[in-house]
C-alpha positions, -999 to 999 in steps of 0.1 A, spaced: 174 679 -107 190 675 -72 218 699 -63 231 676 -36 265 661 -44 262 624 -52 225 624 -60 221 639 -95 230 610 -117 196 593 -119 178 626 -125 200 634 -155 194 601 -174 160 586 -163 156 548 -165 142 536 -198 144 498 -206 157 492 -240 128 470 -252 103 498 -246 119 525 -267 110 534 -302 132 514 -326 161 533 -341 173 528 -377 208 527 -390 215 535 -427 211 506 -451 196 484 -425 227 480 -404 224 463 -371 254 476 -352 274 507 -352 310 499 -341 334 526 -329 370 524 -319 384 546 -292 422 550 -292 433 565 -259 466 583 -259 478 598 -226 508 617 -212 520 602 -180 538 628 -160 571 615 -145 570 635 -113 542 616 -98 530 580 -94 521 562 -126 483 558 -132 489 521 -138 518 497 -132 530 465 -148 558 460 -123 554 464 -85 581 485 -68 611 467 -53 605 458 -16 570 473 -19 584 509 -17 572 533 -44 601 552 -61 601 583 -82 608 586 -110 591 553 -117 612 544 -147 599 509 -155 563 517 -154 567 551 -172 587 533 -199 560 506 -202 535 533 -211 560 553 -233 565 523 -255 529 527 -267 533 562 -280 566 554 -296 557 520 -312 522 507 -304 503 537 -317 518 532 -351 506 496 -352 471 509 -345 474 534 -373 485 507 -398 458 483 -387 430 509 -391 444 524 -423 447 490 -439 410 484 -434 398 519 -443 387 526 -407 388 558 -386 391 559 -349 379 583 -322 411 597 -307 408 603 -269 437 624 -258 449 644 -229 452 680 -241 489 681 -232 495 653 -256 493 677 -285 525 693 -271 542 661 -259 535 638 -288 528 661 -318 538 635 -344 512 611 -330 485 637 -329 493 649 -364 491 613 -377 456 609 -362 445 643 -375 458 636 -410 440 602 -410 407 620 -403 402 606 -368 376 622 -345 394 640 -317 379 636 -282 389 654 -250 404 632 -223 413 658 -197 443 681 -200 464 658 -179 457 622 -168 440 630 -135 405 621 -121 381 650 -125 376 650 -87 412 660 -80 413 691 -102 413 725 -86 394 740 -115 375 716 -138 363 743 -161 398 756 -167 410 721 -175 381 714 -198 385 747 -216 422 743 -220 418 708 -234 392 721 -259 413 751 -269 444 730 -273 427 705 -296 411 733 -316 445 750 -321 460 717 -332 433 703 -355 414 735 -366 382 725 -348 371 718 -312 364 683 -300 328 673 -300 332 644 -276 347 639 -241 360 609 -221 371 618 -186 403 602 -172 392 570 -156 356 579 -167 354 601 -136 328 629 -132 317 650 -103 281 660 -103 290 693 -120 313 679 -147 286 672 -173 271 707 -169 305 722 -175 312 700 -205 279 711 -220 286 748 -213 320 744 -230 305 730 -262 309 692 -257 281 674 -275 287 637 -265 304 618 -237 317 583 -232 317 583 -194 282 569 -188 287 532 -196 251 520 -189 235 511 -222 239 497 -257 222 527 -274 229 565 -272 209 583 -246 203 620 -238 218 634 -205 201 664 -190 224 693 -182 218 730 -173 230 739 -208 208 714 -227 212 679 -239 245 660 -240 244 626 -257 259 595 -240 275 574 -268 279 538 -255 315 532 -243 328 500 -227 347 490 -196 349 453 -206 359 453 -243 386 476 -230 422 467 -228 428 484 -195 404 460 -179 413 430 -200 451 433 -200 461 456 -171 434 449 -145 422 413 -152 455 403 -168 439 380 -193 457 362 -221 468 381 -252 439 368 -273 412 379 -249 403 410 -268 395 389 -298 374 363 -279 355 388 -258 351 413 -286 338 386 -310 312 374 -284 302 410 -277 297 417 -314 277 385 -320 251 392 -294 247 429 -303 244 419 -340 217 394 -331 197 420 -310 203 447 -336 179 430 -360 151 445 -339 167 479 -330 203 488 -337 230 486 -310 264 504 -305 296 485 -298 328 502 -285 363 489 -288 386 508 -263 423 504 -268 456 519 -255 489 518 -275 509 505 -246 485 475 -241 470 462 -274 497 479 -294 524 454 -283 536 427 -306 519 398 -288 484 414 -288 481 434 -320 472 405 -343 441 397 -321 428 433 -326 434 429 -363 415 396 -363 386 412 -344 383 439 -370 384 413 -398 357 393 -381 334 423 -377 340 434 -413 330 400 -425 294 410 -416 276 432 -440 251 450 -418 276 470 -398 284 508 -396 321 513 -388 319 549 -374 335 574 -351 318 588 -320 309 620 -339 293 600 -366 272 580 -341 262 613 -325 251 628 -358 231 597 -366 214 597 -332 204 634 -336 185 624 -368 167 597 -348 159 615 -316 159 653 -322 166 675 -291 
């Protein structure tokens, strides 16, 4: 494995075309495993907002950025609770990707996710790219320890803010006990990632059935998550007849949790649940299943 920055990615996860792999098998003949990732973040008011819905007046950034901070804050005050209701009503559990500091800032939100049996996933301690941290290991360890203290067990999964990783991030994650990651969005099946501390599993995530891209970046109509998610599912369900696929639905409370979008998420779940051969799992459940299919 190359030690040169910027050149280690291919060596960690060698190319393997999906049609040449041994077929995997989901329980009860299921074709697709679907997992939902609810991302809850704490946007710090002293710096620029990670995303914006309103441009600054006269093009000059202002701090504090009240309108864009409030846009995000709505999600944790209101939108999250719509997610919780939608998932609970259908007997579904999410994977809960959170900044570690969220356990301190939004304890009611985190307690609700814990009590609902959701799978907690580390999402950085604060919402900053991994490349900008002075000490990645300290941030990862602090996130793991904060989630452990809040839930009683450490997170098994990790999603970096913005899906960012330096060449060393995956090694540090493995050394700090992380078993699966969502950053490597390059396949429809789980795959092993080589690290200096053993295997970490890439569980398929998504940058397209993802409301940051749909609603904040591409600014698509409110129903796009339903249209795109349904089409994504249909194709994976078709291909899953030969070897199972994994589908991710990535959502944020301040985007899909708003009144004009939530019904389309609910409709997507109802559409998927109308198919019998589907496993509605968390990231940890997908990991455990994969480990039975491809032992380390």
